[in-house]
Backbone as a ProteinNet text record, in pm:
[ID]
protein_1_A
[PRIMARY]
MKFILTGHEGLIGSFLLEKLKQLGHEPVLLIDARDGKNILDVEENELKESVDLFIHLAAFCKINKTIENPELAFENNVLGTYKVLEFCRKNKIPKIIFASSSRILKEEKNPYTASKIYGEELCKAYQQCYGIDFVIVRPSTVYGPFDDKTHRLVDVFIRNAMQKKALEIYGDENKTLDFTYVDDFIGGFLLAMNQKNKEFDVGSGKETKIAHVADLIIKEIGNGSKIFMEKETAQPQQVEIDIKEMQNLGFKPKISIEEGIKKTVEWYKKNVKD
[TERTIARY]
13718.4	13679	13617.6	13693.2	13615.7	13530.7	13415.7	13294.3	13229.9	13205.1	13120.5	13004.1	12857.6	12768.2	12660.8	12600.7	12462	12350.5	12289	12114.1	12068.4	12141	12162.4	12017.6	11910.5	11815.3	11669.3	11716.5	11650.7	11598.8	11512.4	11516.7	11622.1	11693	11830.4	11946	11958.2	12042.6	12039.1	11913.5	11923.2	11958.3	11898.8	11910.3	12126.1	12147.1	12294.4	12391.3	12350.6	12401.8	12423.4	12322.9	12349.9	12416.5	12374.3	12459.1	12627.6	12655	12813.2	12859.7	12770.8	12831.5	12854	12737.6	12746	12913.7	12914	13031.9	13204.4	13149.8	13326.2	13339.3	13263.1	13322.6	13272.8	13322.4	13349.9	13266.3	13154.8	13131.5	13167.5	13263.2	13344.8	13234.9	13149.3	13113.7	12935.7	12850.6	12723.8	12614.2	12536.4	12512.3	12369	12276.2	12127.7	12067.3	11960.2	11896.6	11798.3	11736.8	11643.6	11730.7	11870.6	11969.7	11985.9	11980.4	11950.4	12131.8	12159	12277	12256.2	12292.9	12286.9	12393.8	12345.1	12484.1	12546	12499.5	12530.3	12651.6	12633.9	12769.2	12858.8	12884.4	12951.6	13132	13147.3	13250.1	13319.2	13203.9	13236.8	13289.6	13278.8	13314.8	13446.4	13564.8	13665.6	13724.2	13813.6	13846.9	13936.8	13943.8	14099.8	14119.7	14054.5	14144.3	14143.5	14188	14148.3	14037.4	13985.5	13860	13872.3	13822.6	13822	13730.6	13592.9	13480.6	13397.7	13351.5	13215.9	13079.2	13027.8	12869.9	12793.9	12715.6	12635.1	12505.5	12428.9	12274.7	12199.5	12209.2	12116.4	12092.9	11956.2	11889.1	11743.8	11707.1	11523.6	11465.2	11418.6	11342.8	11246	11107.9	11026.6	10993	10998.6	11010.3	10869.8	10740.3	10694.5	10684.6	10717.7	10764.4	10867	11022.1	11081.3	11055.4	10909.1	10882.8	10770.2	10767.2	10645.7	10792.1	10891.3	11004	11122.2	11152.2	11301.4	11452.5	11451.4	11551.7	11575.3	11422.7	11460.8	11513.3	11530.2	11649.9	11776.6	11798.2	11941.1	12005.4	11942.6	11985.7	12056.5	11970.8	11964.1	12048.2	12068.4	12143	12218.8	12194.2	12306.7	12444.7	12369.4	12502.7	12554.8	12433.6	12491.8	12561.3	12558.2	12656.4	12847.2	12802.4	12913.4	13016.5	12925.7	12977.8	13091.6	12997.7	13019.1	13158.9	13131.5	13301.7	13369.9	13369.6	13473.2	13533.7	13432.7	13515.2	13601.8	13547.8	13670.1	13783.1	13770.2	13908.3	13996.1	13915.9	14017.3	14091.6	13981.6	14022.8	14107.7	14131.1	14200.7	14134.6	13971.6	13922.1	13914.5	13978.6	13984.6	13871	13732.9	13612.4	13498.6	13422.7	13289.4	13165.1	13099.6	12932.3	12836	12811	12684.5	12534.8	12464.1	12341.6	12245.3	12241.8	12188.4	12028.5	11979.2	11820.8	11835.7	11741.3	11693.8	11637	11564.7	11472.9	11513	11667.5	11749.2	11749.3	11720.4	11744.8	11593.8	11503.4	11408.5	11391.4	11347.3	11314.1	11220.4	11178.3	11125.7	11183.7	11230.4	11317.8	11278.5	11289.3	11303.4	11361.6	11320.3	11466.3	11530.3	11477.5	11508.4	11629.4	11570.3	11638.7	11734.5	11764.7	11844.6	11954.6	11888	12026.2	12095.5	12058.2	12081.4	12186.5	12197.1	12237.4	12378.3	12329	12476.4	12506	12515.5	12583.9	12665.1	12570.4	12696.5	12844.7	12758.8	12862.2	13002.5	12940.8	13048.2	13115.2	13072.6	13190	13271.4	13228.1	13324.5	13429.9	13387.9	13477	13602	13532.4	13638.1	13733.8	13678.6	13790.5	13916.8	13829.8	13923.1	14004.9	13976.3	14055.1	14137.2	14087.6	14163.7	14160.3	14164.2	14180.2	14078.3	13940	13836.1	13754.2	13796	13739.9	13573.3	13494.2	13358.7	13294.2	13147.6	13080.7	12933.6	12851.6	12736.5	12643.4	12579.5	12452.7	12297.3	12246.4	12066.3	11982	11920.7	11799.8	11672.7	11567.5	11467.6	11351.8	11253.6	11128.5	11220.9	11266.8	11290.8	11195.6	11157	11048	11091	10997.2	11025.7	10966.8	11001.5	10925.4	11033.6	10986.2	11006.2	10951	10954.8	10855.2	10886.9	10883.1	10937.3	10858.3	10991.7	10921.7	10930.6	11011.2	10968.7	10863.5	10790.3	10620.7	10652.1	10715	10751.3	10609.7	10561.1	10478.6	10431.5	10549.4	10462	10407.5	10472.3	10446.7	10292.2	10298.5	10191.7	10030	10081.6	9969.7	9964	10025.7	10012.6	9932.4	9939.2	9914.1	9771.8	9743.4	9575.6	9530.1	9555.8	9474.4	9432.2	9526.9	9532.1	9440.2	9404	9313.1	9178.3	9178.2	9059.8	9021.8	9142.3	9157.2	9191.6	9133.2	9178.6	9324.3	9393.3	9544.4	9534.3	9602.3	9547.1	9723.2	9698.8	9744.6	9769	9878.7	9880.3	9916.7	9813.1	9808	9715.1	9727.7	9630	9630.7	9580.1	9581.3	9733.7	9791.1	9904.8	10044.1	10020.7	10149.9	10235.1	10368.5	10470.7	10534.5	10645.2	10735.9	10854	10955.9	11026.6	11072.5	10989	11004.3	11155.9	11159.6	11325.9	11329.4	11306.1	11295.4	11435.3	11404.1	11555.1	11686.1	11619.8	11729.4	11790.6	11700.1	11737.7	11879.5	11800.4	11884.1	12050.7	12028.2	12142.8	12227.7	12208.8	12254.5	12366.2	12292.6	12333.2	12405.4	12390.1	12492	12657.9	12650.9	12732.1	12815.3	12763	12872.8	12906.9	12788.3	12868.1	12964.3	12965.6	13064.8	13218	13207	13368.8	13445.6	13354.8	13351.7	13437.8	13503.9	13539.4	13540.5	13477.3	13436.4	13311.9	13235.9	13122.4	13036.8	12860.7	12742.7	12692.8	12593.2	12528.2	12378.2	12265.1	12106.1	12068	12026	11990	11839	11765.8	11675.7	11602.3	11513.8	11440.4	11460.9	11471	11464.8	11305.9	11231.5	11110.1	10958.3	10946.4	10810.2	10716.8	10641.6	10504.2	10447.4	10300.5	10169	10162	10129.3	10128.1	10028.3	9899.6	9774.5	9771.1	9896.1	9899.1	9944.9	10020.7	10100.5	9952.3	9903	9783.1	9715.8	9651	9558.9	9671.7	9791.2	9826.4	9795.9	9836.7	9837.6	9702.2	9615	9441.4	9377.9	9455.1	9430.5	9486	9601.7	9678.4	9625.4	9556.7	9506.7	9374.8	9280.5	9167.3	9081.7	9194.7	9085.5	9140.9	9048.7	9148.5	9020.8	9068.9	9025.5	9122.3	9161.8	9224.3	9191.7	9177.3	9171.6	9271.3	9212.6	9323.3	9300.6	9413.9	9419.4	9520.4	9508.8	9612	9728.9	9794	9906.9	10012	10120.3	10151	10255.8	10369.5	10392	10578.8	10612.7	10732.8	10791.3	10642.8	10715.7	10643.5	10743	10723	10624.8	10577.9	10443.1	10460	10576.2	10694.1	10784.3	10802.6	10953.6	11018.8	11139.8	11192.3	11355.6	11393.6	11542.9	11631	11721.3	11794.3	11926.1	11882.6	12007.6	12097.1	12161.6	12269.1	12386.1	12369.2	12554.3	12565.5	12449.5	12448.3	12438.5	12398.7	12368.5	12538.6	12580.7	12739.4	12819.3	12787.3	12834.8	12828.4	12677.6	12634.4	12513.4	12441.4	12317.8	12204	12125.3	12013.9	11899.2	11797	11717.8	11617	11592	11517.2	11388.1	11319.4	11216.2	11126	11018.9	10942.3	10821.7	10770.4	10699.7	10540.4	10524.2	10435.2	10443	10549.1	10656.4	10710.8	10729.9	10758.8	10668.2	10585.7	10447.5	10382	10358	10329.2	10405.9	10585.1	10660.9	10629.6	10639.4	10605.8	10479.5	10346.8	10255.3	10259.1	10255.3	10316.2	10378.9	10491.9	10576.9	10492.7	10416.6	10356.8	10189.6	10157.9	10026.1	10104.6	10225.3	10298.1	10341.6	10419.9	10485.8	10459.1	10354.4	10315.5	10186.6	10157.9	9988.9	9941.3	9852.1	9750.2	9703.6
11815.6	11992.9	12021.8	12083.4	12104.8	12229.3	12229.4	12337.8	12383.1	12490	12567.3	12591.2	12526.2	12591.4	12645.3	12760.4	12845.5	12784.8	12769	12728.9	12589.5	12504.2	12383.8	12282.5	12389.7	12324.9	12356.6	12445.8	12479.9	12396	12442.7	12365.9	12358.6	12457.2	12432.7	12368.8	12406.8	12382.9	12206.3	12178.6	12026.8	11957.2	11983.1	11895.2	11921.7	12037.1	12079.1	12009.4	12006.3	11922.3	11786.1	11741.5	11605.6	11570.3	11622.5	11589.8	11626.2	11717.4	11747.4	11645.8	11571.1	11488.7	11313.6	11324.1	11224.9	11224.8	11352.3	11374	11363.9	11342.9	11301.2	11478.4	11582.3	11704.4	11649	11734.1	11735.8	11858.4	11869.7	11961.3	11980.8	12080.2	12127	12206	12312.8	12310.2	12387.4	12325.4	12392.5	12505.5	12579.1	12695.5	12721.2	12681.8	12711.4	12774.8	12898.4	12935.1	12821.5	12711.4	12603.9	12526.7	12509.2	12413.6	12487.8	12605.6	12689.1	12760.4	12805.7	12851.8	12971.1	13059.5	13224.4	13266.7	13299.4	13344.9	13501.1	13540.8	13659.4	13621.6	13541.5	13463.5	13377.9	13375.6	13277.8	13324.1	13423.9	13442.6	13390.5	13346.9	13235	13068.5	13093.2	12894.7	12935.2	12829	12817.5	12673.5	12747.9	12626.1	12561.7	12431.3	12359.3	12296.3	12334.7	12316.6	12390.9	12351.7	12460.3	12458.8	12529.9	12509.5	12603.3	12487.6	12550	12645.7	12629.6	12711.1	12701	12843.5	12879.9	12910.2	12859.2	12864.9	12954.4	13041.2	13120.6	13113.1	13037.4	13011.2	13089.2	13107.1	13183.8	13308.6	13311.6	13465.3	13515.4	13561.3	13567.3	13638.5	13552.4	13566.2	13612.1	13606.1	13675.6	13854.2	13861.8	14005.8	14086.3	14036.2	14135.9	14139.4	14076.5	14086	14118.7	14209.1	14301.9	14412.3	14447.8	14532.8	14605.9	14504.1	14537.3	14572.8	14531.7	14541	14502.7	14633.6	14653.2	14565.9	14582	14569.8	14365.9	14322.3	14181.7	14143.1	14253.5	14203.6	14303.1	14401.9	14403.4	14274.3	14287.5	14134.2	14052.5	13973.4	13850.4	13860.5	13973.1	13934.7	14030.4	14143.7	14265.3	14246.2	14273.1	14214.1	14042.9	13968.1	13875.9	13843.4	13916.5	13865.7	13924.2	14026.6	14120.2	14016.4	13941.5	13832.5	13752.5	13681.9	13595.8	13575.8	13678.1	13772.3	13807.5	13856.6	13884.6	13733.4	13653	13522.2	13457	13484.2	13402.2	13503.7	13610.8	13681.4	13645	13652.9	13591	13457.1	13416.9	13231.6	13244.6	13274.9	13288.2	13188.1	13147.1	13137.5	13143.5	13104.1	13169	13193.1	13130.4	13097.7	13120.8	13206.8	13205.5	13197	13121.1	13123.3	13175.6	13307.2	13361	13361.1	13305.4	13305.5	13434.7	13489.8	13642.3	13576.8	13676.7	13681.1	13708.6	13583.9	13675	13793.7	13852.2	13930.7	14128.6	14091.9	14176.7	14269.6	14137.4	14191.7	14277	14261.6	14369	14522.3	14594.8	14752.1	14744.5	14674.1	14654.8	14655.4	14745.8	14759.8	14764.3	14685.1	14663.6	14651.2	14610.3	14582.9	14462.7	14363.2	14208.5	14222.5	14297.2	14283.9	14382.2	14445.5	14614.8	14481.6	14420.6	14346	14229.4	14163.9	14085.7	14154.3	14307.8	14389.8	14415.9	14450.8	14475.5	14339.3	14247.4	14114	14130.1	14112.4	14108.3	14211.8	14317	14419	14382.4	14351.5	14328.8	14215.1	14083.6	14004.6	14073.9	14143.3	14205.3	14252.8	14353.9	14424	14341.2	14250.7	14182.5	14106.2	14025.8	13984.6	14102.3	14186.5	14327.9	14377	14384.4	14422.8	14288.1	14176.8	14114.4	13943	13953.9	13836.1	13722.5	13763.4	13597	13606.9	13506.7	13446.3	13438.7	13458	13461.8	13403.2	13331.3	13316.2	13374.3	13404	13444.2	13377.2	13339	13254	13311.7	13330	13382	13259.6	13198.4	13143.3	13223.2	13127.4	13171.4	13078.1	13117.5	13053.3	12909.7	12838.2	12692.3	12635.3	12517.5	12465	12279.5	12265.8	12090.7	11986.1	11865.6	11769.2	11779.8	11842.4	11902.1	12041.4	11985.7	11993.3	12186.4	12271.5	12434	12487.4	12504.3	12610.8	12740.4	12793.2	12900.1	12948.1	12839.4	12896.6	12962.4	12959.1	13009	12938.3	13013.7	13032.9	12874.2	12781.3	12668.1	12571.6	12622.2	12521.3	12580.4	12729.6	12747.6	12730.7	12755.4	12680.1	12544.5	12468.7	12330.4	12301.8	12340.7	12348.7	12399.4	12496.9	12558.8	12472.1	12424.3	12305.3	12188.2	12141.6	12023.3	12049.7	12163.7	12223.8	12332.2	12261.5	12321.4	12450.6	12528.2	12687.9	12779.7	12873.1	12948.7	12960.7	12963.9	12997.4	13147.4	13201.9	13334.8	13415.4	13458.7	13518.5	13690.4	13728.1	13855.6	13959	14005.2	14040.7	13942.6	14018.9	13935.8	13818.4	13756.3	13601.6	13599	13730.9	13735.1	13758	13739.3	13751.9	13586.2	13614.8	13531.3	13524.1	13362.1	13366	13282.5	13239.1	13155.8	13045.3	12906	12839.9	12720.2	12661.6	12592.6	12503.8	12361.4	12237.4	12208.4	12199.3	12202	12134.8	11984.4	11922.7	12004.7	12037.2	12113.6	12236.8	12325.1	12436.9	12362.8	12278.1	12208.3	12159.6	12123.4	12087.9	12235.7	12293.4	12450.9	12513	12431.9	12565.5	12452.5	12314.3	12253.3	12295.3	12349.8	12387.1	12559.7	12611	12765.6	12756.1	12655.6	12651.4	12639.5	12558	12579.8	12674.1	12774	12932.7	13015.7	13100.5	13230.7	13385.3	13435.2	13603.7	13600.6	13527.3	13574.2	13547.3	13553.5	13602.6	13535.2	13427.1	13336	13310.3	13340.7	13344.1	13201.5	13121.5	13002.5	12961.9	12934.1	12920.7	12806.9	12806.8	12706.8	12749.6	12917.3	12966.1	13032.3	12971.3	12971.5	13048.5	13145.4	13231.2	13201.9	13137.7	13020.2	13124.9	13158	13183	13130.6	13227.7	13169	13122.3	13177.7	13103.8	12975.1	12958.8	12821.5	12694	12692.8	12673.5	12628.7	12728.5	12713.6	12581.7	12602.7	12499.1	12387.3	12339.8	12243.2	12173.6	12228.5	12187.5	12177.8	12241.5	12187.3	12103.1	12046.7	11928.1	11832.3	11837.2	11745.1	11671	11768.8	11734.5	11731.3	11792.8	11781.4	11867.3	11964.3	12031.5	12197.4	12281.4	12403.1	12518.8	12622.7	12760.6	12845.7	12885.6	13043.2	13163.7	13236.9	13369.3	13481.8	13659.6	13689.8	13845.7	13886.4	13959.9	14084.8	14217.7	14319.1	14303.7	14372.1	14324.1	14367.3	14293.9	14365.2	14468.7	14545.5	14649.6	14615.9	14693.9	14659.9	14497.6	14472.4	14326.5	14292.1	14229.9	14261.3	14138.1	14154.4	14115.7	14033.2	14019.7	13934.2	13936	13792.2	13749.8	13627.3	13677.4	13599.2	13614.3	13478	13473.4	13424.1	13506.1	13475.2	13354.1	13256.1	13153.7	13092.1	13191.2	13213.3	13116.5	13223.5	13194.4	13080.2	13031	12869.9	12775.1	12795.8	12706.5	12709.5	12810.4	12786.5	12687.6	12710.2	12574.8	12414.9	12441.4	12319.6	12289.4	12378.1	12356.1	12346.4	12230.6	12215.1	12155.2	12245.9	12224.4	12101.7	11996.9	11922.3	11865	11953.4	11852.8	12017.9	12010.3	12046.8	12123.8	12245.8	12305.2	12199.5	12133.1	11977.7	11881.1	11824	11712.1	11793.4	11877.7	11949.7	11930.9	11999.9	12002.2	11883.8	11765.4	11626.2	11569.9	11580.3	11483.8	11587.7	11691.9	11779.3	11725.3	11752.6	11731	11589.9	11490.9	11336.9	11318.3	11392.4	11396.9	11444.1	11548.6	11638.2	11534.7	11481.7	11336.3	11253.4	11259.2	11064.6	11144.8	11291.2	11329.4	11421.3	11497.6	11628.2	11658.4	11644.5	11638.9	11755.1	11797.8	11940	12018.6
1695	1710.6	1821.1	1952.9	2091.5	2035	2097.2	2089.6	2248.9	2256.9	2336.9	2267.3	2321.4	2253.2	2340.9	2331.9	2401.4	2301.7	2420.1	2315.2	2301.3	2343.3	2273.2	2367.9	2446.5	2447.9	2365.6	2297.5	2186.6	2074.2	1970.3	1836.1	1764.5	1712.1	1633.3	1718	1824.9	1933.6	1968.8	2016.3	2038	1920.2	1769.9	1665.5	1604.9	1668	1637.5	1710.6	1843.4	1951.9	1912.9	1872.5	1807.3	1703.5	1624.6	1477.7	1483.5	1593.6	1613	1665.2	1756.8	1842.7	1744.7	1625.6	1584.3	1497.2	1452.5	1335.1	1426.9	1531.2	1650	1701.7	1703.5	1768.3	1957.2	2004.8	2131	2220.7	2294.4	2358.7	2473.7	2491.1	2621.7	2719.1	2672.9	2730.4	2667.3	2755.6	2712.4	2865.5	2777.1	2822.3	2752.3	2848	2816.2	2943.8	2923.3	3050.7	3119.6	3019.2	3046.9	3107.9	3142.1	3182.7	3374.9	3335.5	3453.8	3475.1	3359.1	3277.1	3240.2	3283.7	3226.5	3098.3	3011.6	2907.5	3002	3038.5	3117.8	3222	3293	3376.8	3314.9	3207.7	3077.4	3132.2	3186.4	3229.3	3388.1	3420.1	3547.7	3532.2	3362.1	3351.3	3369.6	3372.6	3384.2	3283.2	3199	3075	3113.4	3109.5	3132.6	3003.2	2919.8	2774.7	2652.2	2560.1	2457.4	2378.1	2349.1	2253.5	2093.5	2012.8	1857.4	1812.7	1896.5	1802.9	1910.6	1936.7	2003	1892.6	1941.7	1906.9	1964.8	1923.1	2009	1936.1	1989.1	1945.5	2036.1	2175.7	2287.8	2236.6	2227.4	2263.9	2287	2308.8	2328.8	2188.5	2131	1978.4	1963.5	2064.9	2053.8	2025.6	1905.7	1821.8	1950	1935.2	1979.2	2142.5	2213.9	2344.4	2366.8	2275.6	2272.6	2244.3	2119.1	2149.2	2288.9	2343.8	2474.9	2523.5	2571.2	2643.9	2609.9	2542	2497.2	2548.5	2709.9	2783.4	2755.5	2721.9	2706.2	2575.3	2489.2	2346.3	2373.2	2500.2	2530.1	2609	2708	2817.7	2738.9	2701.8	2632.5	2515.7	2403.1	2292.7	2290.5	2322	2269.1	2428.9	2561.4	2660.4	2626.7	2618.7	2581.8	2508.9	2365.3	2252.7	2330.3	2373.4	2421.3	2511.1	2598.6	2706.4	2640.8	2525.7	2497.1	2409.7	2331.3	2254.2	2327	2492.3	2568.8	2593.1	2636.8	2697.5	2575.4	2439.1	2322.2	2316.4	2360.9	2348.1	2494.7	2601.6	2722.8	2735.8	2671.7	2658	2505.5	2422.5	2316.6	2219	2195.5	2144.8	1977.2	1887.3	1773.7	1686.2	1695.8	1594.5	1695.8	1586.6	1675.5	1572.2	1597.6	1465.6	1602.1	1480	1546.4	1516.2	1558.9	1457	1505.6	1406.6	1371.2	1332.1	1214.7	1210.8	1081.3	954.2	839.3	844.7	981.4	990.5	1000.8	983.7	980.2	811.6	748.9	617.8	561.3	633	603.2	675.9	591.9	626.4	755.9	790.7	929.8	1050.3	1164.3	1265.2	1390.3	1479.9	1616.3	1692.3	1863.9	1902.1	1896.5	1850.8	1820.4	1738.9	1602.9	1469.3	1541.3	1604.1	1646.1	1692.5	1787.9	1865.6	1775.8	1698.1	1594.8	1527.6	1473.2	1409.8	1512.8	1629.3	1682.8	1710.8	1726.5	1708	1630.6	1514.4	1362.5	1379.7	1393	1410.9	1477.9	1633.1	1694.4	1664.2	1615	1561.3	1497.9	1396.7	1270	1362.4	1477.8	1525	1612	1652.3	1719.9	1635.1	1523.5	1395.4	1386.7	1336.9	1313.5	1398.2	1568.4	1664.1	1750.3	1722.4	1802.5	1696.6	1608.7	1528.8	1546.1	1619.3	1637.8	1514.9	1453.6	1315.2	1363	1247.4	1253.4	1162.4	1201.6	1029.2	1126.3	1068.1	1082.7	993	1103	1037.5	1076.5	921.4	974.9	924.3	1030.8	1012.4	993.9	904.6	892.7	895.2	1039.5	1029	1056.4	1129.9	1133.8	1211	1167.5	1241.2	1251.5	1327.1	1306.7	1407.8	1439.6	1537.7	1691.9	1713.6	1876.2	1965.1	2123.3	2204.8	2224.6	2145.7	2142.8	2277.5	2340.1	2505.6	2476.8	2348.6	2299.7	2227.6	2207.9	2092.1	1997.3	1908.5	1799.3	1697.2	1557.7	1485.3	1477.1	1406.9	1366.6	1495.2	1622.9	1734.8	1832.3	1783.9	1848.9	1741	1627.2	1508.1	1554.4	1587.5	1593.4	1735.8	1828.9	1941.1	1942	1906.2	1882.9	1789.2	1681.4	1647.7	1704.4	1782.9	1879.1	1952.5	1982.4	2083.4	2047.2	1937.5	1859.9	1877.6	1871.4	1857.2	1728.5	1749.2	1597.2	1550.1	1441.2	1415.7	1354.9	1438.7	1410.2	1309.1	1221	1111.4	1122.9	1178.4	1191.4	1078.7	983.3	838.7	777.1	669.7	542.2	514.6	417.8	332.9	262.7	229.4	152.6	240.7	371.8	450.9	452.6	395.4	385.3	500.3	503.1	559.9	485.9	506.8	471.1	531.2	542.6	604.8	612	692.8	703	793.7	693.8	798.3	864.8	1024.6	1113.9	1015.8	910.3	917.2	794.4	697.9	614.8	650.7	777.1	813.1	881.3	947.5	1026.2	900.7	797.1	693.5	614.8	628.7	585.5	662.6	803.7	912.7	925.6	941.5	914.4	772.7	639.7	542.3	579.2	625.2	670.9	792.3	855.4	978.2	961.9	841.5	786.2	723.7	709.6	647.1	727.8	653.7	782.7	737.9	825.1	808.9	686.4	733.9	612.7	651.2	594.4	650.7	526.1	604.4	504.4	552	485	464	433.6	558.4	539.9	520.1	456.5	466.1	331.4	290.6	189.6	23.2	52.5	-46.8	-159.4	-65.9	-108.3	-26.5	-81.7	-5.4	19.7	102.9	133.5	262.7	212.7	279.3	389.5	521.2	651.7	659.2	555.5	554.8	477.8	397.9	268.5	476.7	511.2	604.2	763.3	772.4	886.4	818.6	653.3	605.9	593.6	626.8	597.6	731	835.5	945.3	1018.8	946.1	1028.2	964.6	796.2	745.3	836.1	867.7	887.9	1053	1105.1	1259.2	1249.5	1174.5	1167.2	1230	1315	1394.7	1338.2	1400.2	1402.8	1327.8	1278.4	1217.7	1188	1094.2	1100.2	1052.8	1156.4	1219.2	1141.8	1082.6	1020.3	1114.5	1190	1297.2	1259.5	1290.9	1286.1	1263.2	1152.2	1168.9	1289.8	1302.1	1436.1	1399.1	1520.6	1494.5	1444.4	1333.6	1305.7	1274.7	1175.7	1154	999.9	886.3	762.6	725.5	631.6	584.7	439.5	426.2	298.6	335.6	285.4	344.1	256.3	172.2	103.5	97	112.7	163.8	-10.7	-4.8	-129.4	-24.3	-87.4	-40.9	-146.3	-248	-344.4	-286.7	-168.6	-111.1	-92.2	7.9	20.5	-58.6	-140.9	-304.4	-311.6	-357.6	-410.7	-336.9	-215.4	-95.7	-118.9	-205	-173.2	-123.1	-113.5	-23.4	-72.2	-18.9	-112.9	-25.9	24.3	103.7	53.5	130.2	92.2	105.7	181.8	298.5	250.5	114.8	177.5	231.9	218.7	334.4	394.9	271.4	295.4	329.3	392.9	355.4	549.2	536	688.4	746.6	760.5	834.5	837.2	780.3	784.7	880.8	870.8	978.9	1119.7	1101.6	1247.3	1317.8	1250.1	1299	1376.1	1301.1	1358.2	1435.6	1458.9	1618.4	1703.2	1693.1	1808.6	1820.8	1757.2	1770.5	1875.3	1886.6	1943.8	2045.2	2074.8	2182	2260.5	2217.5	2275.1	2367.6	2473.8	2498.1	2465.8	2407.8	2358.6	2480
[MASK]
++++++++++++++++++++++++++++++++++++++++++++++++++++++++++++++++++++++++++++++++++++++++++++++++++++++++++++++++++++++++++++++++++++++++++++++++++++++++++++++++++++++++++++++++++++++++++++++++++++++++++++++++++++++++++++++++++++++++++++++++++++++++++++++++++++++++++++++++++

């Protein structure tokens, strides 16, 4: 299979790219802002061969920043996804996989979740109007051994603990997320990839207190403390993902939060300077 991938320099993208190449699939085009390639300029790329699949992972994912500046969600996620689908239509790419977010399933709405809902609906529109098949994958707090330049929760917690700083939890001790180790997510992604015109929530299927994750990191590193902050605007305090549709495909997450944090912290100690 020949494919295009956006966001290949990120946590999910880098692991996915390596796995797809191991399986014998061939990347035709890679697009990531960290490589100096803007998704908004995707139409400038000229394809000299047919492509079987467009995998669109690239997005601006910091919810609090999109609340401060909604244009970040519009430019990167809304306009970016539109340009990707137009590229697929004009180049007769038959299928797209769109990375949405498990956050759209919650009642709390913000510019980020709105941009992901738009992307999902646009994929469905292009399927009905132009025959481009889709798979929508909704990740849930994916983490793992990777130098995360986007500095999401687990990355921030580990860095803060390494620097003997407080691990800030925006909510109370009962705030939860569904944490997904990156290897488990990639396994689920590969199962979903072969489907057509369906939506899949990919997570561990277990609700975990953020305070527990903070405690695990503090214990593994031997430094740090946790503090509770005022909860953030329009962000859920409890997140639990229903993965039954993925389980029907044979998906079985293998890495517990305890094992995943241990693996991730060990990697940070060896590879990331605090």
